[in-house]
C-alpha positions, 0 to 999 in steps of 0.5 A, a space after each residue: 757157340 760153346 752151348 751148341 758144342 756142349 749140347 752135341 757132347 751131351 747127345 754123343 755121351 748120353 746117346 740121346 740122338 732122338 732129342 736132336 730133331 725136337 731141338 731143331 724143330 723148336 729152333 726153326 719155330 723160334 726163328 720163324 716167330 722172330 722173323 715174322 714179328 713185325 714184318 709184312 710176311 706175317 699174314 702169309 705165315 698165318 695162312 700156313 697154320 
């Protein structure tokens, strides 16, 4: 959790708010990849892309 707090402080101090949506989307894609790695949901995810 300290990583997220430090990242938030970095964004706040450096005024790099445009990085936040990029990081969130990358985290969502990473979560999606981990979630569908070995499940039966994988064929349905592949249809989306």
